[in-house]
N, C-alpha and C positions, 0 to 999 in steps of 0.2 A: 437544563440540560438534560435533552431524550440521545444521550453519546454516552455508549461504554466502549473505553480503551482498552485491550488487554496486550502488552507486548511481554513476549520469549526468543530467547538468542537460541540458534542451536546454531555451533560452533560458531565462523564468522558473518549467519543472518542472521538479520534481525523481521522477526513473524508479528504483524500486526494485526489484530485483530478487533475489525470495526461492529458493533453492535450498537443499530438503532438511524438516527438521523445524522446524515452527516453537511450540513446547510453552512449559512453562512451564522447563526446561532452558536455553532459548534466548532466551524472550520479554525480559529484561530486557537481553540484549545487545543486541539489534535497537533496542527503545527510547531507549537512548542514544544507538547509531548518528543515527536518524533525528534524531533531537531536535536530536541539534547539529549537524547538515549542514544542518535549516531554521533552526535558530536565525542563522544564518550572516548570514538575511536577503536569501541570495538567491534562495530559493523561494519563490513564492506559490501555485504548485500541484502535485498531488500525483500522481502515478500507479506503483499500487502492481501489479508483474508477479510472478506466482504460478505460473506457465507449469510451473516446475521444481519448486514445493513442493509433497511428498507427503501432508506429514499435516500439522494444524494442531490445536488441543487450543482450551478457554475463554482461557486465556494470550495466544495468538495474534489471536485476537478482544479481548481489549481494547487489546495493543498499534495494532490496525488504526482501533479505538473512537477509541482515546487520539489518535491521528495526526492522522482524523478532524476532533477538537474541536477542536486546533491549527491547525491548516488553514484551519479555516474563521473563527476566530475572526482569521487574519489576512486576512480575507475575500477566501480563496482557495477554491476545490476542489479535490473526489480523487474519485478514479475506483479501480478493480478493474479486471484487463483478464489472461486466459491462464489462468482457472480453469480446475483439473482435479475429474471431477464427485465425489469425496469431499471435496475443498475449497470444491466449489460448494452442497453437499447442509446444511453446516455454516452456512456463512454464508448461504446463504437461511431456513432455519428461526431464524437467529439476527436477521431481520429485517433486513438490512447494506445489503442491495439497494432498500428501503425508501427510504434516506438517500441513496445515492452510489450511479452506474449502475456499470455493469457492459459489457467491451468484449471481443472475442474476442483483438484482439491487439492491441497497444504502438500500431501504424500507428494506428487507428482511434479509441484511447483519446488519446490525443497529439492529433489530430483534436475529436475532442468538447471536451477542454479550452482548447483554444487561445482565447486571450485577442486581440483585439486591442488594440494599447496605443495 
């Protein structure tokens, strides 16, 4: 499997950093790992950092859209950041940026999603 998944909580925001290739070979692993963490109840919002993601196919899009629906059902928000040009093109063509914001980096994404409690 040519994909690394790193997860970190920042308050009630889950930051997921993906490195490598998100495709039909790795999508199920990422989906299960993210769902397991989200379901624990500590996550209200999600930042997906794609800085080191070199490739993504339609299976990867499915993972992202599925997690968006899961977070939205909990009343949360999701954002994408650090997207390289190749992956950006796929996300843009899919219409993803019409439903969730994109940020230049994690810091801006966290600021954009911070909710005053």
